[in-house]
MDAnalysis code that builds the backbone (N, CA, C; Angstrom):
import MDAnalysis as mda
import numpy as np

u = mda.Universe.empty(582, n_residues=194, atom_resindex=np.repeat(np.arange(194), 3), trajectory=True)
u.add_TopologyAttr("name", ["N", "CA", "C"] * 194)
u.add_TopologyAttr("resid", np.arange(1, 195))
u.add_TopologyAttr("resname", ["GLY", "VAL", "VAL", "LYS", "ARG", "GLY", "ASN", "ASN", "SER", "GLU", "ILE", "VAL", "THR", "VAL", "GLU", "LEU", "GLN", "GLY", "SER", "ALA", "THR", "PRO", "GLU", "ASN", "LYS", "ALA", "SER", "LEU", "SER", "GLY", "TRP", "THR", "TYR", "TYR", "GLY", "ALA", "VAL", "CYS", "ASP", "GLY", "SER", "LYS", "MET", "TYR", "ILE", "PHE", "LYS", "GLU", "ILE", "ARG", "GLY", "VAL", "ILE", "TYR", "SER", "SER", "ASP", "VAL", "TYR", "MET", "VAL", "GLY", "THR", "TRP", "TYR", "LEU", "PHE", "GLY", "ASN", "GLY", "ALA", "SER", "SER", "ARG", "GLU", "SER", "LEU", "TYR", "ILE", "VAL", "SER", "LEU", "THR", "HIS", "ASN", "ALA", "VAL", "ASP", "ASN", "THR", "VAL", "TYR", "GLY", "CYS", "PHE", "THR", "ASN", "SER", "SER", "ALA", "THR", "ALA", "PHE", "ASP", "PHE", "CYS", "LYS", "LEU", "ASP", "LEU", "ASP", "THR", "SER", "THR", "LYS", "THR", "VAL", "ILE", "ALA", "ALA", "LEU", "PRO", "GLN", "ARG", "PHE", "VAL", "ALA", "LEU", "ALA", "ALA", "ASP", "ASN", "GLY", "GLY", "THR", "ILE", "TYR", "GLY", "ILE", "ALA", "ILE", "ASP", "GLY", "ASN", "LEU", "TYR", "LYS", "ILE", "TYR", "PRO", "SER", "SER", "GLY", "ALA", "ILE", "THR", "LEU", "ILE", "GLY", "ALA", "THR", "GLY", "VAL", "GLU", "VAL", "THR", "GLY", "VAL", "SER", "GLN", "ASP", "ALA", "CYS", "TYR", "ASP", "ASN", "ALA", "LEU", "GLY", "GLN", "ILE", "TYR", "TRP", "ALA", "VAL", "GLY", "ASN", "GLU", "VAL", "TYR", "SER", "VAL", "ASP", "PRO"])
u.atoms.positions = np.array([
    [22.983, -7.334, -10.855],
    [23.126, -8.752, -10.660],
    [24.581, -9.140, -10.581],
    [24.827, -10.412, -10.518],
    [26.181, -10.954, -10.484],
    [26.402, -11.762, -11.747],
    [27.519, -11.512, -12.430],
    [27.867, -12.267, -13.623],
    [29.274, -12.817, -13.488],
    [29.523, -13.918, -14.177],
    [30.857, -14.523, -14.190],
    [31.507, -14.172, -15.519],
    [32.735, -13.666, -15.428],
    [33.511, -13.337, -16.619],
    [34.865, -14.000, -16.462],
    [35.092, -15.067, -17.220],
    [36.326, -15.832, -17.059],
    [36.333, -16.492, -15.694],
    [37.417, -16.279, -14.928],
    [37.531, -16.852, -13.587],
    [37.025, -15.918, -12.502],
    [36.568, -14.738, -12.873],
    [36.120, -13.752, -11.893],
    [34.625, -13.507, -11.991],
    [34.046, -13.065, -10.888],
    [32.648, -12.660, -10.872],
    [32.595, -11.169, -10.575],
    [31.535, -10.510, -11.046],
    [31.379, -9.075, -10.858],
    [29.933, -8.746, -10.520],
    [29.746, -7.675, -9.744],
    [28.432, -7.075, -9.596],
    [28.290, -6.103, -10.759],
    [27.186, -6.234, -11.501],
    [26.964, -5.343, -12.635],
    [25.566, -4.742, -12.559],
    [25.421, -3.583, -13.167],
    [24.107, -2.985, -13.373],
    [23.937, -2.787, -14.874],
    [22.682, -2.705, -15.296],
    [22.388, -2.508, -16.709],
    [21.370, -1.384, -16.830],
    [21.719, -0.356, -17.608],
    [20.755, 0.696, -17.939],
    [19.976, 0.196, -19.145],
    [18.662, 0.180, -19.061],
    [17.863, -0.434, -20.107],
    [17.627, 0.478, -21.304],
    [18.055, 1.733, -21.237],
    [18.002, 2.600, -22.397],
    [19.317, 2.449, -23.141],
    [19.257, 2.541, -24.458],
    [20.479, 2.471, -25.246],
    [20.949, 1.037, -25.436],
    [22.236, 0.796, -25.209],
    [22.844, -0.485, -25.567],
    [22.622, -1.592, -24.545],
    [22.153, -1.278, -23.348],
    [21.941, -2.265, -22.276],
    [23.228, -3.044, -21.984],
    [24.357, -2.331, -21.992],
    [25.643, -2.961, -21.707],
    [25.863, -3.023, -20.202],
    [26.212, -4.221, -19.669],
    [26.468, -4.327, -18.229],
    [27.651, -3.449, -17.796],
    [27.481, -2.728, -16.679],
    [28.537, -1.882, -16.136],
    [29.030, -2.478, -14.828],
    [30.344, -2.749, -14.751],
    [30.944, -3.342, -13.567],
    [30.895, -2.358, -12.401],
    [30.352, -2.803, -11.256],
    [30.273, -1.977, -10.051],
    [31.246, -2.440, -8.976],
    [31.538, -3.739, -8.927],
    [32.489, -4.278, -7.948],
    [32.942, -5.646, -8.423],
    [34.197, -5.963, -8.169],
    [34.734, -7.269, -8.526],
    [34.639, -8.208, -7.338],
    [34.328, -9.456, -7.620],
    [34.222, -10.501, -6.608],
    [35.232, -11.579, -6.967],
    [35.899, -12.137, -5.984],
    [36.851, -13.193, -6.305],
    [36.992, -14.161, -5.138],
    [37.499, -15.335, -5.438],
    [37.861, -16.291, -4.404],
    [36.785, -17.258, -3.985],
    [35.572, -17.102, -4.446],
    [34.485, -17.980, -4.013],
    [33.671, -18.424, -5.211],
    [32.815, -19.402, -4.987],
    [31.830, -19.801, -5.973],
    [30.520, -19.133, -5.574],
    [29.981, -18.289, -6.457],
    [28.773, -17.535, -6.148],
    [27.548, -18.244, -6.729],
    [26.486, -18.326, -5.927],
    [25.313, -19.100, -6.300],
    [24.049, -18.290, -6.498],
    [24.012, -17.067, -6.115],
    [22.798, -16.293, -6.294],
    [22.923, -14.944, -5.630],
    [22.040, -14.045, -6.031],
    [22.038, -12.706, -5.454],
    [20.613, -12.198, -5.410],
    [20.355, -11.356, -4.425],
    [19.038, -10.732, -4.317],
    [19.220, -9.350, -3.715],
    [18.403, -8.407, -4.174],
    [18.472, -7.032, -3.688],
    [17.170, -6.689, -2.984],
    [17.279, -6.088, -1.786],
    [16.060, -5.682, -1.060],
    [15.763, -4.203, -1.243],
    [16.431, -3.562, -2.182],
    [16.233, -2.140, -2.449],
    [17.377, -1.289, -1.940],
    [17.939, -1.638, -0.787],
    [19.064, -0.870, -0.251],
    [20.341, -1.702, -0.143],
    [20.195, -3.017, -0.053],
    [21.362, -3.905, 0.067],
    [21.243, -5.053, -0.919],
    [22.394, -5.492, -1.437],
    [22.446, -6.675, -2.285],
    [23.152, -7.771, -1.513],
    [22.494, -8.927, -1.414],
    [23.035, -10.097, -0.731],
    [23.520, -11.062, -1.803],
    [24.801, -11.395, -1.761],
    [25.384, -12.283, -2.757],
    [25.810, -13.564, -2.049],
    [25.182, -14.675, -2.414],
    [25.406, -15.949, -1.727],
    [26.579, -16.702, -2.332],
    [27.400, -17.272, -1.442],
    [28.591, -17.982, -1.890],
    [28.748, -19.277, -1.111],
    [29.514, -20.171, -1.709],
    [29.861, -21.432, -1.069],
    [31.309, -21.337, -0.620],
    [31.561, -21.771, 0.610],
    [32.923, -21.764, 1.154],
    [33.311, -23.200, 1.470],
    [34.344, -23.677, 0.848],
    [34.850, -25.031, 1.068],
    [33.783, -26.101, 0.894],
    [32.817, -25.852, 0.036],
    [31.832, -26.847, -0.318],
    [30.749, -27.127, 0.704],
    [30.800, -26.518, 1.889],
    [29.803, -26.866, 2.902],
    [29.119, -25.685, 3.570],
    [29.730, -24.545, 3.624],
    [29.150, -23.414, 4.336],
    [28.677, -22.385, 3.317],
    [27.450, -21.937, 3.482],
    [26.876, -20.950, 2.593],
    [26.681, -19.667, 3.375],
    [27.105, -18.562, 2.805],
    [26.925, -17.276, 3.465],
    [26.728, -16.216, 2.404],
    [26.509, -15.012, 2.836],
    [26.321, -13.927, 1.883],
    [27.243, -12.767, 2.217],
    [27.702, -12.093, 1.169],
    [28.356, -10.802, 1.295],
    [27.257, -9.772, 1.078],
    [27.278, -8.696, 1.850],
    [26.232, -7.681, 1.766],
    [26.850, -6.390, 1.244],
    [26.328, -5.906, 0.116],
    [26.814, -4.681, -0.510],
    [25.731, -3.614, -0.448],
    [26.126, -2.368, -0.232],
    [25.193, -1.244, -0.240],
    [24.918, -0.836, -1.690],
    [23.653, -0.788, -2.064],
    [23.278, -0.401, -3.418],
    [23.637, 1.067, -3.637],
    [24.196, 1.349, -4.786],
    [24.585, 2.718, -5.136],
    [26.073, 2.941, -4.963],
    [26.577, 2.725, -3.737],
    [28.019, 2.883, -3.516],
    [28.765, 1.589, -3.807],
    [28.082, 0.451, -3.728],
    [28.619, -0.894, -3.935],
    [29.755, -1.194, -2.974],
    [29.662, -0.572, -1.806],
    [30.602, -0.802, -0.716],
    [30.241, -2.117, -0.023],
    [31.253, -2.942, 0.266],
    [31.016, -4.189, 1.001],
    [30.671, -3.820, 2.431],
    [29.398, -3.961, 2.769],
    [28.860, -3.567, 4.063],
    [29.193, -4.578, 5.145],
    [29.233, -5.839, 4.799],
    [29.525, -6.878, 5.781],
    [29.140, -8.234, 5.249],
    [29.152, -9.202, 6.144],
    [28.816, -10.566, 5.787],
    [27.525, -10.967, 6.463],
    [26.704, -11.700, 5.725],
    [25.477, -12.243, 6.286],
    [25.777, -13.508, 7.066],
    [24.742, -14.114, 7.577],
    [24.876, -15.332, 8.376],
    [25.379, -16.488, 7.514],
    [26.108, -17.398, 8.148],
    [26.568, -18.621, 7.495],
    [25.642, -19.763, 7.864],
    [25.572, -20.730, 6.977],
    [24.733, -21.896, 7.216],
    [25.408, -23.118, 6.649],
    [25.283, -24.238, 7.329],
    [25.790, -25.502, 6.791],
    [24.750, -26.178, 5.910],
    [23.547, -25.586, 5.847],
    [22.497, -26.116, 4.983],
    [22.847, -25.800, 3.535],
    [22.766, -26.793, 2.668],
    [22.996, -26.568, 1.242],
    [21.804, -25.813, 0.676],
    [22.075, -24.665, 0.095],
    [20.981, -23.838, -0.405],
    [20.552, -24.209, -1.822],
    [21.459, -24.588, -2.685],
    [21.140, -24.961, -4.068],
    [20.220, -23.941, -4.727],
    [20.630, -22.686, -4.725],
    [19.835, -21.591, -5.272],
    [19.755, -21.694, -6.789],
    [18.538, -21.579, -7.332],
    [18.333, -21.464, -8.769],
    [18.027, -20.005, -9.106],
    [17.055, -19.412, -8.417],
    [16.692, -18.007, -8.649],
    [16.045, -17.439, -7.393],
    [16.195, -16.120, -7.217],
    [15.696, -15.432, -6.024],
    [14.991, -14.136, -6.414],
    [14.070, -13.698, -5.554],
    [13.473, -12.370, -5.692],
    [13.091, -11.861, -4.307],
    [13.046, -10.553, -4.168],
    [12.625, -9.921, -2.915],
    [11.218, -9.377, -3.104],
    [10.311, -9.737, -2.195],
    [8.941, -9.238, -2.213],
    [8.858, -8.075, -1.230],
    [8.671, -6.862, -1.739],
    [8.663, -5.665, -0.897],
    [7.434, -5.603, 0.011],
    [6.332, -6.247, -0.358],
    [5.111, -6.182, 0.441],
    [5.301, -6.862, 1.792],
    [5.874, -8.072, 1.791],
    [6.083, -8.779, 3.065],
    [7.557, -8.819, 3.477],
    [8.405, -8.079, 2.744],
    [9.840, -7.983, 3.037],
    [10.474, -9.370, 3.191],
    [10.136, -10.244, 2.255],
    [10.621, -11.620, 2.290],
    [11.308, -11.958, 0.973],
    [12.375, -12.771, 1.066],
    [13.038, -13.284, -0.120],
    [12.440, -14.659, -0.426],
    [12.038, -14.834, -1.677],
    [11.507, -16.109, -2.156],
    [12.431, -16.633, -3.238],
    [12.418, -17.945, -3.424],
    [13.266, -18.491, -4.463],
    [12.890, -19.876, -4.913],
    [13.454, -20.237, -6.040],
    [13.409, -21.596, -6.544],
    [14.742, -22.229, -6.162],
    [14.670, -23.365, -5.491],
    [15.859, -24.075, -5.019],
    [15.785, -25.525, -5.496],
    [16.935, -26.102, -5.820],
    [16.982, -27.541, -6.053],
    [16.736, -28.206, -4.710],
    [15.923, -29.266, -4.685],
    [15.624, -29.897, -3.394],
    [16.848, -30.624, -2.838],
    [16.766, -31.074, -1.601],
    [17.933, -31.640, -0.912],
    [18.474, -32.900, -1.568],
    [17.647, -33.636, -2.302],
    [18.143, -34.830, -2.986],
    [18.566, -34.518, -4.430],
    [18.490, -33.253, -4.824],
    [18.891, -32.780, -6.160],
    [18.110, -33.478, -7.271],
    [16.835, -33.783, -7.011],
    [16.006, -34.469, -7.999],
    [14.831, -33.632, -8.489],
    [14.535, -32.535, -7.825],
    [13.376, -31.703, -8.174],
    [13.607, -30.296, -7.634],
    [12.567, -29.466, -7.676],
    [12.706, -28.068, -7.287],
    [11.632, -27.671, -6.286],
    [11.994, -26.768, -5.374],
    [11.092, -26.281, -4.333],
    [10.987, -24.771, -4.397],
    [9.800, -24.255, -4.069],
    [9.585, -22.827, -3.864],
    [9.737, -22.600, -2.369],
    [10.640, -21.679, -1.977],
    [10.998, -21.506, -0.572],
    [11.054, -20.042, -0.183],
    [10.984, -19.792, 1.122],
    [11.348, -18.506, 1.722],
    [12.802, -18.629, 2.145],
    [13.550, -17.538, 2.024],
    [14.944, -17.521, 2.457],
    [15.110, -16.469, 3.539],
    [15.555, -16.879, 4.699],
    [15.801, -15.973, 5.819],
    [17.205, -15.397, 5.666],
    [17.299, -14.099, 5.402],
    [18.609, -13.465, 5.201],
    [19.406, -13.369, 6.491],
    [18.737, -13.406, 7.641],
    [19.452, -13.325, 8.921],
    [20.155, -14.624, 9.281],
    [19.639, -15.753, 8.795],
    [20.232, -17.050, 9.153],
    [20.749, -17.839, 7.951],
    [20.499, -17.351, 6.735],
    [20.851, -18.073, 5.498],
    [20.235, -19.466, 5.468],
    [19.000, -19.574, 5.930],
    [18.286, -20.856, 5.873],
    [16.995, -20.675, 5.077],
    [16.575, -21.774, 4.462],
    [15.360, -21.727, 3.653],
    [14.268, -22.551, 4.300],
    [13.017, -22.167, 4.014],
    [11.836, -22.898, 4.458],
    [11.036, -23.263, 3.222],
    [10.815, -24.549, 3.009],
    [10.074, -25.005, 1.837],
    [8.598, -24.646, 1.987],
    [8.056, -24.010, 0.960],
    [6.629, -23.683, 0.898],
    [5.903, -24.753, 0.080],
    [6.464, -25.114, -1.080],
    [5.821, -26.103, -1.944],
    [6.831, -26.664, -2.940],
    [6.574, -27.880, -3.401],
    [7.339, -28.454, -4.501],
    [6.897, -27.758, -5.789],
    [7.844, -27.545, -6.702],
    [7.532, -26.949, -8.003],
    [7.562, -28.044, -9.072],
    [6.753, -27.923, -10.113],
    [6.720, -28.951, -11.147],
    [7.915, -28.926, -12.089],
    [8.683, -27.843, -12.052],
    [9.852, -27.707, -12.919],
    [10.759, -26.612, -12.373],
    [11.897, -26.445, -13.019],
    [12.868, -25.426, -12.620],
    [12.392, -24.053, -13.082],
    [12.419, -23.084, -12.158],
    [12.135, -21.694, -12.490],
    [13.467, -20.957, -12.547],
    [13.844, -20.508, -13.752],
    [15.178, -19.954, -13.981],
    [15.292, -18.489, -13.584],
    [14.160, -17.789, -13.466],
    [14.189, -16.372, -13.098],
    [12.883, -16.012, -12.390],
    [13.002, -15.231, -11.324],
    [11.850, -14.758, -10.557],
    [11.916, -13.242, -10.443],
    [10.747, -12.605, -10.376],
    [10.679, -11.152, -10.167],
    [9.382, -10.834, -9.432],
    [9.430, -9.871, -8.521],
    [8.247, -9.467, -7.759],
    [7.943, -7.997, -8.038],
    [6.662, -7.689, -8.198],
    [6.288, -6.289, -8.368],
    [6.012, -5.671, -6.995],
    [5.777, -4.347, -6.957],
    [5.548, -3.658, -5.681],
    [4.238, -4.038, -5.011],
    [3.347, -4.713, -5.728],
    [2.086, -5.173, -5.154],
    [2.201, -6.540, -4.504],
    [3.353, -7.174, -4.607],
    [3.567, -8.479, -3.990],
    [3.361, -9.662, -4.905],
    [3.036, -9.410, -6.177],
    [2.885, -10.507, -7.128],
    [4.269, -11.011, -7.529],
    [4.441, -12.328, -7.494],
    [5.704, -12.930, -7.909],
    [5.493, -13.611, -9.255],
    [6.380, -13.296, -10.195],
    [6.369, -13.895, -11.517],
    [7.572, -14.806, -11.643],
    [7.390, -15.908, -12.362],
    [8.487, -16.828, -12.588],
    [8.542, -17.263, -14.034],
    [9.751, -17.344, -14.562],
    [9.968, -17.885, -15.899],
    [10.575, -19.260, -15.704],
    [9.893, -20.259, -16.271],
    [10.298, -21.646, -16.057],
    [11.133, -22.160, -17.229],
    [11.731, -23.306, -17.023],
    [12.587, -23.931, -18.020],
    [11.821, -24.235, -19.309],
    [10.476, -24.313, -19.237],
    [9.671, -24.553, -20.439],
    [9.461, -23.286, -21.267],
    [10.005, -22.142, -20.794],
    [9.896, -20.885, -21.533],
    [8.625, -20.115, -21.262],
    [7.803, -20.599, -20.357],
    [6.548, -19.914, -20.031],
    [6.697, -19.005, -18.818],
    [5.837, -17.995, -18.767],
    [5.747, -17.075, -17.640],
    [4.599, -17.527, -16.750],
    [4.839, -17.568, -15.438],
    [3.846, -17.999, -14.461],
    [3.714, -16.958, -13.360],
    [2.561, -16.955, -12.701],
    [2.364, -16.216, -11.464],
    [2.529, -17.242, -10.343],
    [3.280, -16.879, -9.306],
    [3.498, -17.776, -8.164],
    [2.904, -17.113, -6.930],
    [2.067, -17.833, -6.223],
    [1.428, -17.314, -5.014],
    [2.347, -17.569, -3.827],
    [2.856, -16.509, -3.181],
    [3.871, -16.677, -2.135],
    [3.416, -17.499, -0.938],
    [2.150, -17.421, -0.562],
    [1.705, -18.126, 0.646],
    [1.613, -19.632, 0.448],
    [1.322, -20.068, -0.778],
    [1.117, -21.497, -1.021],
    [2.108, -22.111, -1.999],
    [2.759, -21.283, -2.826],
    [3.629, -21.798, -3.868],
    [2.866, -22.284, -5.088],
    [1.546, -22.111, -5.090],
    [0.738, -22.502, -6.250],
    [1.123, -21.626, -7.439],
    [1.032, -22.195, -8.640],
    [1.397, -21.448, -9.841],
    [0.227, -21.394, -10.814],
    [0.194, -20.302, -11.589],
    [-0.798, -20.124, -12.639],
    [-0.068, -19.717, -13.910],
    [-0.319, -20.417, -14.998],
    [0.291, -20.094, -16.282],
    [-0.256, -18.771, -16.801],
    [0.655, -17.853, -17.175],
    [0.256, -16.594, -17.814],
    [0.372, -16.750, -19.324],
    [1.511, -17.305, -19.799],
    [1.682, -17.507, -21.235],
    [3.126, -17.727, -21.611],
    [3.349, -17.974, -22.879],
    [4.685, -18.234, -23.412],
    [5.466, -16.927, -23.553],
    [6.772, -16.984, -23.275],
    [7.638, -15.820, -23.467],
    [8.123, -15.709, -24.903],
    [8.113, -16.829, -25.632],
    [8.639, -16.833, -26.991],
    [10.143, -16.993, -27.039],
    [10.757, -17.233, -25.872],
    [12.209, -17.391, -25.799],
    [12.526, -18.828, -25.401],
    [13.471, -19.438, -26.121],
    [13.922, -20.773, -25.754],
    [14.892, -20.640, -24.586],
    [14.578, -21.299, -23.484],
    [15.397, -21.201, -22.281],
    [16.603, -22.119, -22.426],
    [17.773, -21.572, -22.110],
    [19.014, -22.347, -22.167],
    [19.607, -22.454, -20.770],
    [20.711, -23.144, -20.652],
    [21.339, -23.369, -19.356],
    [22.216, -22.241, -18.853],
    [22.260, -21.109, -19.553],
    [23.129, -20.012, -19.123],
    [22.542, -19.309, -17.908],
    [23.374, -18.531, -17.227],
    [22.927, -17.764, -16.061],
    [21.821, -16.801, -16.455],
    [20.819, -16.691, -15.569],
    [19.668, -15.856, -15.858],
    [19.210, -15.146, -14.595],
    [18.523, -14.037, -14.785],
    [17.922, -13.319, -13.666],
    [16.827, -12.426, -14.234],
    [15.964, -11.928, -13.358],
    [14.883, -11.052, -13.801],
    [14.614, -9.997, -12.744],
    [14.017, -8.892, -13.176],
    [13.552, -7.856, -12.250],
    [12.270, -7.275, -12.819],
    [11.500, -6.639, -11.958],
    [10.230, -6.045, -12.367],
    [10.371, -4.536, -12.349],
    [10.006, -3.890, -13.443],
    [9.996, -2.430, -13.537],
    [8.575, -1.965, -13.244],
    [8.359, -1.455, -12.028],
    [7.018, -1.040, -11.609],
    [6.497, 0.146, -12.404],
    [7.373, 1.028, -12.849],
    [6.941, 2.202, -13.609],
    [6.363, 1.813, -14.966],
    [6.945, 0.803, -15.597],
    [6.501, 0.391, -16.932],
    [5.647, -0.864, -16.915],
    [5.567, -1.549, -15.768],
    [4.795, -2.780, -15.694],
    [5.387, -3.893, -16.529],
    [6.717, -3.947, -16.576],
    [7.425, -4.921, -17.395],
    [8.394, -5.742, -16.548],
    [8.612, -6.969, -16.969],
    [9.671, -7.804, -16.403],
    [10.843, -7.719, -17.358],
    [12.027, -7.490, -16.831],
    [13.245, -7.538, -17.626],
    [13.977, -8.805, -17.242],
    [14.265, -9.623, -18.236],
    [14.816, -10.950, -18.044],
    [16.157, -11.029, -18.763],
    [17.228, -11.204, -18.000],
    [18.569, -11.325, -18.551],
    [18.892, -12.795, -18.752],
    [19.236, -13.149, -19.984],
    [19.597, -14.518, -20.353],
    [20.955, -14.441, -21.033],
    [22.016, -14.839, -20.320],
    [23.357, -14.705, -20.890],
    [23.637, -13.251, -21.197],
    [23.901, -12.925, -22.464],
    [24.201, -11.546, -22.870],
    [22.988, -10.807, -23.423],
    [21.815, -11.419, -23.373],
    [20.593, -10.808, -23.899],
    [19.684, -10.344, -22.766],
    [18.943, -9.248, -22.993],
    [17.940, -8.768, -22.056],
    [16.609, -8.706, -22.800],
    [15.599, -9.387, -22.249],
    [14.273, -9.428, -22.852],
    [13.288, -8.677, -21.975],
    [12.301, -8.049, -22.610],
    [11.191, -7.416, -21.919],
    [10.001, -8.366, -22.035],
    [9.401, -8.694, -20.860],
    [8.268, -9.614, -20.840],
    [7.087, -8.878, -20.224],
    [5.978, -8.854, -20.952],
    [4.770, -8.187, -20.458],
    [3.897, -9.196, -19.720],
    [3.746, -9.028, -18.399],
    [2.950, -10.010, -17.652],
    [1.467, -9.824, -17.898],
])
């Protein structure tokens, strides 16, 4: 994922065995970063340039080499959280709506850096993760875990995580081997059983 440390941002990985200490893979500087998503081979890191243009830097997973730049868009993305669904090869996310009053579940086109609204969400989803079967899970600001249906944006409550959600940066991923969601909240990593 991407974390901010002081005035700089970094791409970090976390090994979940042992201390779960983030390891710096590449330093990022000069921009305001709003979100990141990995499709398995590339990591797309979204940034704002001069307050109006949104684009992504594309890094190769493993070598963390800057592969190139994604498409730019004048559309305000207002990314809250993103996940890649391997079944339909689509990026989904929770975005603040255009009037900044509510939240939308959207598809994000990585080729054009534009989003398509699927449905309004009843609250902010701070972290999303997709398993290899195409199920999307979301952790909402109320601290509950939900299943989100990609075609409609409909949600189903799974249950409480037991964690009080705060305003710090968060992200999640799904471990298909263990059937667990790993949810990073600030400096903590939680395991959530869906």
